[in-house]
DRENDO-633486 format. One record per residue (C-alpha): residue in one letter; x, z, y; residue number from 1. Coordinates in steps of 0.5 Angstrom, whole numbers. Each point is the difference from the previous one (the first is absolute). Layout:
# DRENDO-633486
ATOM, rest, xx, zz, yy, nr
ATOM, A, X, Z, Y, NUM
...
This chain:
# DRENDO-633486
ATOM, rest, xx, zz, yy, nr
ATOM, M, -50, -123, 370, 1
ATOM, S, -6, 4, -2, 2
ATOM, P, -1, 4, -7, 3
ATOM, K, -6, -1, -4, 4
ATOM, N, 0, 7, -2, 5
ATOM, D, 5, 6, 1, 6
ATOM, Q, 2, 0, -8, 7
ATOM, G, 1, -7, 0, 8
ATOM, S, 4, 0, 7, 9
ATOM, D, 5, 5, -4, 10
ATOM, W, 1, -4, -6, 11
ATOM, T, 1, -6, 5, 12
ATOM, R, 6, 3, 4, 13
ATOM, L, 3, 2, -6, 14
ATOM, L, 1, -7, -1, 15
ATOM, W, 3, -2, 7, 16
ATOM, P, 7, -1, 0, 17
ATOM, N, 0, 5, 6, 18
ATOM, L, -1, 5, -5, 19
ATOM, A, -6, 4, 2, 20
ATOM, A, -3, 4, -5, 21
ATOM, A, -6, 3, 4, 22
ATOM, G, 1, 7, -3, 23
ATOM, A, -2, -3, -7, 24
ATOM, G, 4, 4, -6, 25
ATOM, A, 2, -3, -7, 26
ATOM, A, -7, 3, -3, 27
ATOM, L, -4, -4, 5, 28
ATOM, A, 4, -6, -1, 29
ATOM, W, -1, 1, -8, 30
ATOM, R, -7, 1, 1, 31
ATOM, M, -1, -7, 4, 32
ATOM, M, 4, -3, -5, 33
ATOM, E, -4, 2, -6, 34
ATOM, A, -6, -3, 4, 35
ATOM, F, 2, -7, 1, 36
ATOM, S, 2, -5, -5, 37
ATOM, P, 8, -2, 0, 38
ATOM, P, 2, -3, 7, 39
ATOM, K, 1, -8, 0, 40
ATOM, A, 5, -4, 4, 41
ATOM, A, -2, -2, 6, 42
ATOM, P, -3, -7, -1, 43
ATOM, E, 3, -6, 3, 44
ATOM, P, -1, 0, 7, 45
ATOM, A, -3, -5, 5, 46
ATOM, A, 6, -3, 4, 47
ATOM, T, 1, 4, 6, 48
ATOM, A, -4, -3, 6, 49
ATOM, W, 6, 0, 5, 50
ATOM, A, -2, -1, 7, 51
ATOM, S, 6, -4, 2, 52
ATOM, E, 3, -6, -2, 53
ATOM, N, 6, 2, -5, 54
ATOM, S, 4, -3, -6, 55
ATOM, I, 4, 4, -6, 56
ATOM, V, 7, -1, 1, 57
ATOM, L, 2, 4, -7, 58
ATOM, E, -4, 3, -5, 59
ATOM, L, 3, 5, -5, 60
ATOM, A, -4, 3, -6, 61
ATOM, A, -2, 6, 5, 62
ATOM, A, 0, -2, 7, 63
ATOM, R, -1, -6, 4, 64
ATOM, L, 4, -2, 7, 65
ATOM, R, -5, -3, 5, 66
ATOM, C, 2, -4, 6, 67
ATOM, F, -4, 0, 6, 68
ATOM, S, 4, -4, 5, 69
ATOM, R, 4, -6, -1, 70
ATOM, P, 7, 2, -3, 71
ATOM, G, 6, 0, 3, 72
ATOM, N, 1, -1, 8, 73
ATOM, G, 7, 4, 0, 74
ATOM, R, -3, 7, 2, 75
ATOM, T, 0, 6, -5, 76
ATOM, P, -6, 0, -5, 77
ATOM, L, -5, 5, 1, 78
ATOM, V, -3, 3, -7, 79
ATOM, V, -6, 4, -1, 80
ATOM, C, 0, 4, -6, 81
ATOM, A, -7, 2, -2, 82
ATOM, P, -2, 6, -4, 83
ATOM, F, 0, 0, -7, 84
ATOM, A, -7, 4, 0, 85
ATOM, L, -7, 0, -3, 86
ATOM, H, -1, -6, 4, 87
ATOM, D, 4, -7, 1, 88
ATOM, A, 4, -2, 6, 89
ATOM, G, -6, -4, 4, 90
ATOM, I, -1, 6, 4, 91
ATOM, A, 6, -3, 4, 92
ATOM, D, -4, -6, 1, 93
ATOM, L, -8, 2, 0, 94
ATOM, Y, -3, -4, 5, 95
ATOM, E, 0, -4, 6, 96
ATOM, N, 2, 5, 6, 97
ATOM, H, 1, 5, -6, 98
ATOM, S, 7, -3, -2, 99
ATOM, L, 6, 3, 0, 100
ATOM, M, 4, -6, -2, 101
ATOM, A, -4, -4, 5, 102
ATOM, V, 3, 5, 6, 103
ATOM, L, 7, 0, -3, 104
ATOM, R, 0, -8, -1, 105
ATOM, Q, 0, 0, 8, 106
ATOM, G, 7, 3, 0, 107
ATOM, G, 3, -7, -2, 108
ATOM, A, 4, 3, -6, 109
ATOM, P, 0, -3, -7, 110
ATOM, L, -6, 5, -3, 111
ATOM, Y, -1, 2, -7, 112
ATOM, L, -4, 5, -4, 113
ATOM, V, 2, 3, -6, 114
ATOM, E, -7, 0, -5, 115
ATOM, W, 1, 5, -6, 116
ATOM, L, -4, -2, -6, 117
ATOM, S, -5, 3, -4, 118
ATOM, A, 4, 3, -6, 119
ATOM, G, 0, -4, -7, 120
ATOM, E, -1, 3, -6, 121
ATOM, T, 8, -1, -2, 122
ATOM, Q, 2, 4, 7, 123
ATOM, A, -2, 7, -2, 124
ATOM, F, 7, 2, 1, 125
ATOM, R, 2, -3, 6, 126
ATOM, R, 3, 5, 5, 127
ATOM, I, 2, 0, 8, 128
ATOM, D, 6, -3, -2, 129
ATOM, D, -3, -6, -3, 130
ATOM, Y, -4, -1, 7, 131
ATOM, L, 6, 1, 4, 132
ATOM, S, 3, -5, -4, 133
ATOM, D, -5, -5, 1, 134
ATOM, L, 0, 2, 8, 135
ATOM, N, 8, -2, 0, 136
ATOM, I, -1, -6, -4, 137
ATOM, F, -5, -2, 6, 138
ATOM, I, 4, 2, 5, 139
ATOM, D, 6, -4, -3, 140
ATOM, E, -5, -6, -1, 141
ATOM, I, -1, -1, 8, 142
ATOM, G, 8, 1, 2, 143
ATOM, G, 2, 7, -2, 144
ATOM, R, -2, 4, 7, 145
ATOM, A, -7, 2, 3, 146
ATOM, D, -4, 4, 4, 147
ATOM, L, -4, 4, -4, 148
ATOM, I, -7, 3, 1, 149
ATOM, G, -3, 5, -5, 150
ATOM, L, -7, 2, 0, 151
ATOM, C, -2, 6, -3, 152
ATOM, Q, 4, 1, -7, 153
ATOM, G, 3, -7, 2, 154
ATOM, G, 3, 4, 5, 155
ATOM, W, 4, 5, -4, 156
ATOM, L, 2, -6, -5, 157
ATOM, G, 3, -3, 6, 158
ATOM, L, 3, 6, 2, 159
ATOM, I, 4, 1, -7, 160
ATOM, Y, 1, -8, 0, 161
ATOM, A, 4, 1, 7, 162
ATOM, A, 4, 6, -2, 163
ATOM, R, 2, -3, -6, 164
ATOM, F, 2, -7, 3, 165
ATOM, P, 1, 2, 7, 166
ATOM, A, 3, -7, 2, 167
ATOM, K, -6, -3, -2, 168
ATOM, A, -5, 3, 5, 169
ATOM, R, 1, -2, 7, 170
ATOM, K, -6, 4, 3, 171
ATOM, L, -5, 5, -4, 172
ATOM, V, -7, 1, 2, 173
ATOM, L, -4, 6, -4, 174
ATOM, A, -8, 0, 1, 175
ATOM, A, -3, 6, -3, 176
ATOM, A, 5, 1, -5, 177
ATOM, P, 0, 7, -4, 178
ATOM, V, 8, 1, 1, 179
ATOM, D, 0, 8, 0, 180
ATOM, I, -6, 3, -4, 181
ATOM, E, 2, 7, 2, 182
ATOM, A, 0, -2, 8, 183
ATOM, G, -7, 0, 1, 184
ATOM, S, -7, 0, -4, 185
ATOM, S, -5, -5, -2, 186
ATOM, Q, -6, 0, -4, 187
ATOM, L, 3, -4, -5, 188
ATOM, S, 7, 4, 0, 189
ATOM, L, -3, 7, 0, 190
ATOM, L, -4, -2, -6, 191
ATOM, A, 5, -4, -4, 192
ATOM, R, 5, 7, 1, 193
ATOM, S, -6, 4, -3, 194
ATOM, T, -1, -4, -6, 195
ATOM, P, 4, 1, -7, 196
ATOM, I, 4, -5, -1, 197
ATOM, E, -3, 0, -7, 198
ATOM, T, -6, -3, 2, 199
ATOM, F, 3, -6, 3, 200
ATOM, R, 4, -1, -7, 201
ATOM, E, -7, 1, -3, 202
ATOM, L, -3, -6, 4, 203
ATOM, V, 6, -4, -1, 204
ATOM, R, -1, 1, -8, 205
ATOM, Y, -8, -1, 1, 206
ATOM, G, 2, -7, 3, 207
ATOM, G, 4, -2, -5, 208
ATOM, G, 6, 1, 4, 209
ATOM, F, -3, -3, 7, 210
ATOM, A, -3, 3, 5, 211
ATOM, R, -6, -4, 0, 212
ATOM, G, -3, -3, 6, 213
ATOM, G, -6, -2, -3, 214
ATOM, E, -2, 7, -2, 215
ATOM, A, 0, 2, 8, 216
ATOM, L, -6, -5, 1, 217
ATOM, R, -4, 4, -5, 218
ATOM, F, -1, 5, 6, 219
ATOM, W, 2, -3, 6, 220
ATOM, S, -3, -5, 5, 221
ATOM, A, 2, -3, 7, 222
ATOM, P, -4, 3, 6, 223
ATOM, E, -7, -2, 0, 224
ATOM, D, -2, 2, 7, 225
ATOM, G, 2, -5, 6, 226
ATOM, E, 2, 6, 4, 227
ATOM, R, 6, 2, -5, 228
ATOM, V, 2, -7, -1, 229
ATOM, H, 0, -1, 8, 230
ATOM, E, 4, 7, 1, 231
ATOM, L, 5, -2, -6, 232
ATOM, L, 2, -7, 3, 233
ATOM, Q, -1, 2, 7, 234
ATOM, S, -5, -6, 1, 235
ATOM, D, -3, -2, 6, 236
ATOM, L, -5, -5, -3, 237
ATOM, P, -8, 1, 0, 238
ATOM, S, -1, 4, -6, 239
ATOM, D, -7, -4, -2, 240
ATOM, G, 4, -7, 1, 241
ATOM, A, 2, -5, -5, 242
ATOM, D, 7, 1, 2, 243
ATOM, F, 0, 7, -1, 244
ATOM, A, -3, -1, -7, 245
ATOM, A, 6, -5, -2, 246
ATOM, L, 5, 5, 2, 247
ATOM, V, -4, 5, -4, 248
ATOM, S, 0, -5, -6, 249
ATOM, A, 8, -1, 1, 250
ATOM, Y, 1, 7, 0, 251
ATOM, R, -4, 2, -6, 252
ATOM, A, 3, -6, -4, 253
ATOM, W, 7, 3, 1, 254
ATOM, S, -3, 7, -2, 255
ATOM, A, -3, -3, -6, 256
ATOM, H, 7, -3, -2, 257
ATOM, V, 4, 6, -4, 258
ATOM, L, 7, 0, -3, 259
ATOM, D, 2, 3, -6, 260
ATOM, L, 7, 4, 1, 261
ATOM, P, 5, 1, -6, 262
ATOM, G, 0, 7, -2, 263
ATOM, A, 7, 1, 0, 264
ATOM, Y, 0, -2, 8, 265
ATOM, Y, -6, 4, 1, 266
ATOM, L, 3, 7, -3, 267
ATOM, E, 7, -1, 3, 268
ATOM, V, -4, -1, 7, 269
ATOM, V, -4, 7, -2, 270
ATOM, E, 6, 4, -2, 271
ATOM, R, 6, -3, 4, 272
ATOM, F, -4, 0, 7, 273
ATOM, Y, -6, 4, 0, 274
ATOM, K, 2, 6, -5, 275
ATOM, R, 8, 0, 2, 276
ATOM, N, 1, -4, 7, 277
ATOM, E, 6, -3, -3, 278
ATOM, L, 1, -5, 5, 279
ATOM, A, 0, 5, 6, 280
ATOM, E, 4, 5, -4, 281
ATOM, G, 6, -5, -1, 282
ATOM, D, -1, 0, -8, 283
ATOM, F, -3, -7, -1, 284
ATOM, S, 4, -5, -4, 285
ATOM, A, -2, -7, 0, 286
ATOM, L, 3, -6, -3, 287
ATOM, G, 6, 4, -3, 288
ATOM, R, 2, 4, 7, 289
ATOM, R, -3, 6, 3, 290
ATOM, I, -4, -2, 6, 291
ATOM, D, 4, 3, 7, 292
ATOM, L, -5, -1, 6, 293
ATOM, R, 6, 1, 4, 294
ATOM, K, 3, -7, -2, 295
ATOM, I, -6, -3, 4, 296
ATOM, L, 3, -1, 7, 297
ATOM, C, -5, -6, 2, 298
ATOM, P, -5, 1, 6, 299
ATOM, L, -6, 3, -3, 300
ATOM, Y, -8, 0, 3, 301
ATOM, L, -4, 5, -3, 302
ATOM, I, -8, -1, 0, 303
ATOM, A, -5, 5, -2, 304
ATOM, A, -8, 0, 1, 305
ATOM, S, -3, 6, 3, 306
ATOM, D, -6, 1, -5, 307
ATOM, D, 4, -2, -6, 308
ATOM, E, -3, 3, -6, 309
ATOM, V, 6, -3, -5, 310
ATOM, T, 6, 2, 4, 311
ATOM, A, 1, 5, 5, 312
ATOM, V, 3, -2, 7, 313
ATOM, E, 6, 5, -2, 314
ATOM, Q, 1, -3, -6, 315
ATOM, T, 2, -6, 3, 316
ATOM, F, 4, 2, 6, 317
ATOM, A, 4, 5, -4, 318
ATOM, C, 4, -6, -2, 319
ATOM, E, 4, 0, 7, 320
ATOM, N, 3, 6, -2, 321
ATOM, L, 2, -2, -7, 322
ATOM, V, 3, -7, 2, 323
ATOM, G, 7, -1, 3, 324
ATOM, T, -3, -5, 6, 325
ATOM, P, 2, 3, 7, 326
ATOM, V, -6, 3, 3, 327
ATOM, E, 0, -5, 6, 328
ATOM, K, -1, -6, -5, 329
ATOM, I, -7, 4, -3, 330
ATOM, R, -6, -2, 3, 331
ATOM, R, -7, 4, -2, 332
ATOM, K, -7, -1, 1, 333
ATOM, I, -7, 3, -2, 334
ATOM, A, -6, -5, 0, 335
ATOM, S, -7, 3, 0, 336
ATOM, G, -4, -1, -6, 337
ATOM, A, 0, 1, -8, 338
ATOM, H, 5, -3, -5, 339
ATOM, L, -2, -7, -1, 340
ATOM, S, -2, 0, 7, 341
ATOM, L, 8, -1, 1, 342
ATOM, F, 0, -6, -4, 343
ATOM, A, -7, -3, 2, 344
ATOM, G, -3, 3, 6, 345
ATOM, A, -1, -5, 5, 346
ATOM, R, 2, 5, 6, 347
ATOM, T, 6, 2, -4, 348
ATOM, L, 3, -7, -1, 349
ATOM, I, -1, -1, 8, 350
ATOM, E, 3, 6, 2, 351
ATOM, V, 5, 2, -5, 352
ATOM, W, 3, -6, -3, 353
ATOM, P, 2, -5, 6, 354
ATOM, D, 5, 6, 2, 355
ATOM, V, 3, 0, -7, 356
ATOM, L, 1, -8, 1, 357
ATOM, E, 4, 1, 6, 358
ATOM, W, 4, 6, -3, 359
ATOM, L, 2, -5, -5, 360
ATOM, E, 2, -5, 5, 361
ATOM, E, 5, 5, 3, 362
ATOM, A, 7, -1, -1, 363
């Protein structure tokens, strides 16, 4: 995405759950707060335009479980855990030839997607534990054991889940998941660490207990130039053609559909992950127990993007030294491209994800 202006870019990154602050201090945040009217909850969004046919299996107050295949065939279900971030889960099923779900469906296993919903006005105090509980309900709904694919923040959530309930995860794939923040530096993690925690708290107070996605769109827009969209989505369509115009339209529709995040959850992620690196340090507790990543013994596939501005390669790959999985059962791969290219880039979907499917099918 492209910032509308430098100051607006700073403000927007403060609202990202990936927690970058773009160097804005509390004084700048307050000046910007005072300059605008109080933030409002995100308007009721139009339904996500899914590229692939799917159905809702189960809907909770804060999440939906969607099925992208025929349920049940004796194989272990495959569950994609989308990020709970500024934008919705549609990035996993953006458009024809830009759909991770379409690629994964070719593996033949029952295929599901966890779709996190924008926080309602009574959900400001939902925390990480609440989202782990939702994920646990979904896994139990489809049989109590699954292969998990975690995208970005959905990756660390899936990792915590696998450590908390090791018998419920057969195999685990982490794609651009920030696990050990101190292992490397991305633009966002550097800025998050350099910004006082009070700035984030003030932003949540300003949002009435939420990190408001709608505020981000005051200063942020999808790329306007076809060259940038071509690069991000790794498209080989002619930039002056109708097909490419439709692809850009789908991308912009996804970009415009933002979510409100519960302030409690947002601040937990800031403090516990980006400030204190608790998960990697062994100090993270969830659902009543300390999370010991060494309890994870299942096969692990780690994927990173070479030009990822959100998650450094090292922040994902450090996971192999934290889990109990034997080294011979861990696979690593670096894909070319940026963060979103890993989930919706046409080239990456062809070159990387079929290997994941083959790996999942191995005994």
